[in-house]
N, C-alpha and C positions, 0 to 999 in steps of 0.2 A: 429456374425455380419460380413457382407461382405462390405469392404470399397468401392468396385466397384459398388455394387447395391444400397447402401445407404450412400453416402459420408457424408451427414450432421449428420446422427445418429452416424457414426463412430467418427467424430471429436467431437461431443458432449460427447461421451463416454470418449475420451481422456481427455477432460476438466474435467469431473467428477472425473476421476481417479487422476488427478493432485490436485484437490481440496481436495479429500479424504485423500491423503497423508499428507496434511498440517493440518488436523483437530487436535485440542489440545488433544482430548480424546485418540488419537493414539500415542501421542508423549511426554506426560508429565511425566508419572510414572518413567521412567528411570532417570530423572534429579532432582527428589525431594530429598532434604537433609533429614536427620533424624530430628525428632522433637528436639528442643533445651531444655535446662534446664529451660529457662524462657518462655516468651510469643512468639507466632508466629503471626505476623501481615502481612496480604496480602494487597498490594497496586498495582494498575495497571491501564493501559489505552490502548485503541486501539479497532479496529473493532472486534478483536477476544477476547477481555478481558472478556466478559460474558462467552464464551465457555471455556476459560482458567480457570476461577474461578470455573466453574462446574467440570472441570477435576481435579483440586486440591482437591476439596471437595470429589470427588469420590475416590481418592487414598490416602488422608491423613488419618492416623489412627483415628478411631472414638473416642478413648479415649484421644486423644491429643488435647489440646486447639487450636482453630483456629478462627480468626476473621479478618475483614478487609473491604476494600472499593475499588471497581474498577469502572471505567467509560467507557462506550462504546457508539457507535453511536445510535441515535434513531432507534428503531425497529431492533436492533442487539442483543437482549437478546434471546438466544435459548430456546426452550421449555425445561422445567426441567424434567429430567428422573424420572419416577415413583420411589418413595422411597428414592430419594437423598435429604438429609436434607440440607437446605441452611444455611451456616455459614458465607458467605462473601456477603456483601451488593453490589448490582450492580445498578448503576444509569446510566442515559442516557444523552447525550448532542449532540450538533450539530457538523457536519463535512461536508465539509472541512473548513467552516468558523466558528470560535468558537462563543459560546454564553454564557449567564450568568450561565447556568447550569454547563458548563464545568469549569467556573471560580469558582463556589461554590464547586465543587468536588475537584479541586486542592487545594483550601484553607483548606478544611477538611482533605485532605491527609497530608498536612504539619502539621496540628494540631495533627493528630494521630501519626506522627513521633516524636513528642516531648516526652522527658523523657524516651526514650528507653535505656537499659543498655547492657553491653557486653554479657550477657547470653541470650539476645533476638535475634530473627530471623525475618528479613523482607523478605518476598517473593514478588518480584516485577514481575508482569505479563505484558509484553510489546509487543505490536504489531503495525502494520501500522495503521495510523490514530491517534495515540496518541499525535502527535504534536498539532493538532487542539483541541482534546478532553481535553487535560491537559493544560489549558491556565491560566497563572497567570502573568499579565503584569509587566514588570520591572518598576523601579522608573521613574516617569514622563510620563508613558503611561496609557491610559484608555483602557477599553475593546473596545470601538468604534475605537480607534487608531489601536489596534491589528486586529480588523475585517477588517478595510480598508487595512492595510499593507498585511494581509493574502490574500485578494482578489487580490491586485495588484501583489503579488508574483505568484499566481496561473495563472494569465493572461499574465505574463511577458515572459514565456518560460524558466525561471530559472530551473535548474535541482534540484533534491531532496536534494543533498548535499548542494547546495547553499541556498535553501530555509531554510533548517534546521539549517545551520550556523546562519542565521539571527534570526530564532526563538529562538535558544538557548540564544543568547545575549540580547534578548528583553523579557526574562522570568525570574521569580524567582524560577522556579521549574525544568526547563530542563537543559541540559548540565551538568549533574552530581550533580545538586543542591539538588535533592530529596535524593540521597544517602548521601550527606553531612549532610542533616537534620536528617537522621536516625542514624548517628554515636553516640555512639560507637557500636551499634548493628551490627551483621553480616547481610550483604545484599546479597541475591542470586536472580539474575534476570533470569527469563525464557523468552526468546524472540523468536518471530516468525518474520523472516526477510522479509521485503518487499522492500529492497533497493539493488541496484547493488553493488556487492562486499561484502554484508552481514556485513558491518561495524556496530557493536553495538552502536557506538557513534552517528550514523545517524538515526537508527531505532527509530521512535517517538522522535527524537531530543535527544536521550540518557539521560533520566532523572537520571539514576544511573551510568553513564559512564563518566570518565574523558574526557574533550574536548580539542583537540589539536588546534582547530581553535581559532581565536582571535577577539577582538573587531574591530581591523583594517580590518580583513577579512570581517566581517559583514558589516562594513561601505562601503567597496569597492564594495560589491555585491549590496547594496542598490543604490549606485551611478551608477553602471554599468547598472542597469535596470530602472534608473530614478524613483525610488520609494521614495516618500517624507516621512520624519519622523519629529516629532516636534523638533525644534531647540535645546531645552535643552537636549533631548535624543541623538541627534547627538553629542552634546558636551560631554556627558557622554561616548559615544562610543569612541570619539576621545581621551579622557583622559584615557581610559581603566577602568573606574569605574564600568562598567557592565561586567567585565571579569568573566569567568566561571572557575570552578576547573580544574586544569591541571593534566596530567599524573604525578604520583609521589606524588600527594597531600596526606598527611597522613590521612586526613579525609575519603579518599576512599580506604584505605589500606585493609579493611576487606570486600571488595565487589568482587563478582564473577558473571560471565555471562555465560549462556548456550544457544546456539541457538538450539531450539527444532524442528524447521521446516524452510526450506530454499527454494528459487525458484529452485535451481538446483535439489534438491531431488524430487520436484514435476515434473519437466521436465523429470527426469530419470524414474519416475513411469509411466508417459505417454508413453515414448519411449518403456518401457518394455511391456506395454499393447498393443501397436501397433505390436511389434515383436511377441507377443503371438498369434496375429491374422494373422501372416504370412507376415507382411509388414515391409520393411526396414524403420528404423527411425534414424534421424540425429538431434542432438542438436547443433544449431549454437552457442548460448551463453545464459547465464542467466543474463547478465549484459548489455544488449543493452539500449542505451540512444539516445537522439536526437529527432528532430521533428517527431511526429508520422506519418505524411503523407510521409515524406522522408524515414523513416524506412520501410513504406509500399512499396514504390517504389523499394527499394533495395531488399526486399523479392520478389517482382514481377519479377525483373530482374533475380534473381536466379531461381525462378520457371519456367520462360520461357526457360532458358538455359537447365534445366532438361527436360522439356517437349519436346523441339525441338531438342536439341543436345545430350541429355543423359549425360550431364556433369554439375557440378562435381559429380552428383549422377545419378545412373541408376533408371529410373522409373520402377515400381511404388514405391513410397516412401512417407514418411511424414517428413516435416522439421519443427522442433520445436524451439521456442526461448522465452526468458523472459527478464525481466529487467523493467525499468521504463522510457518510452518515455515522451515527453512533447508536449503541444499544446500551441502555441502562438496565442492568440485570435486576429483575424483581426478586424480592425475598420469597422463599418457599417455606411451607410449613415444615416443622421438624419431622424428619424421617421421610418427607416426600421427595421423589426424584426431581433433580433439577433438569432444566431444559437444555437442548443442544442447538447449535446453529450460530450463524454470523449475521452480519449486516444485510447481506443480500436476501437471505431467507426471511429475516424479520421484515424487510421492506415488502416482500411478496405477501407475507401474512397481512400486513396493514392494507396493502393494495386489494387483496382478495376480499377482505372483510368489508371494505368500503365500496367495492364494485357491486357486491351483492348479486353476482351472476350476470352482470350487464352483457347483453348480446353484442357480438362482433368485436369484443375487446380481448386481446391476448397480450401476454407480457413475459419477458425474461429479464431477470436481474442476476448478475454474477460478478464475482471479483475477477479482475483480469489476471491475477496470479494463479487462478485455478483453485484457490482454497478459500472457502468462506469461513472466516474465523479460524477454528482449529479442527474443522471437520474434513471429510474426504470429498466434499462436493464443492463446486464453484459457486452454485446458487440454486435457483429454482425457477419453475415455470408455472404460469397462471393462465387459466382459460375460463370461458363462461361457465363451464360445468364444474369448476373446482369445488365450490361449496357444496353443491348437491351430491357430488361423488363422495365427498368426505362424510356428509351426514348419513349416507347409506352404510358407511362403515362405523357409524357411531362416534365420529370425530367432530367435535364442536370447536370451531376456530377460536372462539373466545378463551377456551381452556388452554389452548396452545399458546396464545398470546400472553396469557397470565403468567406462564412459566417460561417464556422465551424459548419455546420448543419448535422452532421452524423446521429443524431437521426431522423431528419426529412426524410432523404434519405432512411434509412433502414427500418424505420417504414412504410413508404409509399410502400415498397416492401414486407412487412411482413417478413423481414429478421433480425429483432432484436433477439438476444439471451437473454432470460429472465429466471433467476433462483431464484431471491430473494436473500436476504443475505445468505452467506454461513457460516458465523461465523468463518472465518479465513481470512488470507490475505498474500499471497506470490507474489503479484503484477501481472504484465502482463503475460498472457498466449496466445501464438500465435501458430497455427498449420496450415501449408500449405500442402495440399495433392495433389500430382501429380500422376495421373494414366496413 
């Protein structure tokens, strides 16, 4: 495949390589512990939970007992490989805003964790999306409260660490509480990271990991973003009554965490794939955060410097980055339609706006789970003719940015990147090709 003759196909290939590197079937076997003397219980949550459960079933000894329950997003259960016996129940729930199905799954998991002994093993399968899928409101909160708070957080521009700090303290299962419920059993967590820095306590709000954040931190974040919570719950946060298990808690002494796939590994796989095709590849970072459109503008400035000045990289090359950017949803006029789209699309809007049709620059940004926000696309594609093609259709990019409507803009151009669910999640993937 020649990047020069078919840039889009080349960038889609890099994305596919990045996703494949993070698939559970390729990464699970090396981290599985030996079967215990007692029971083995599998619990888990996340967009990759269904695929992770199948990987455990494939590699766990056939003669060793295995049972459990995991919850994944609707339509995220992968096709079952022929001949693979199902031993772990997989249920579905809503993401990114939780629903009653997620609540029921979380309650069942806490029930399954009761009565375990020191000879038992709990395998926890955790991936991005688990925060919404594993919902169990704290004292004084209803599911409706959690849904509203979750929506407000998603629209606020808060980063993932801030959102998950709040989620931990408003939950009866996150922030180490699931591991606490499993004691004295041994708890081994296999996690696929979707967070900048790969902090296991942030991935899916760390249901099996001690939490260094505090009730005061959560209350500060809620106040910073003007997110309302019921008065009694605010009082519980203020008093510390909703505190999570902390590092050093003896109830979590027999817990272990293994990261089986990370954003950096996927970026490195994509870089290797580009180099194998004779193209220089540079990874900026796997930890990029900030407003999606602003991150797009920064990438555009770098790409223009490479295209025009040959610095800091010589062209041709591909520039890769990952992380988790955010979108602050702008207010729309009363009666005006709201925009659609996620982080990847908004990044592409900011990038295209700042590139201003720069020759020889192409880009693809997509979420590695195959879903950009709540839409049916993974991301979008940008080329030198993006702005001019849009103007011919009467589409002004500023208007679409003003209403956060990346989906409308790129669907109107036929430039959405659509893959369907990938059954993994190592977060944002961005590739900018400069020829």
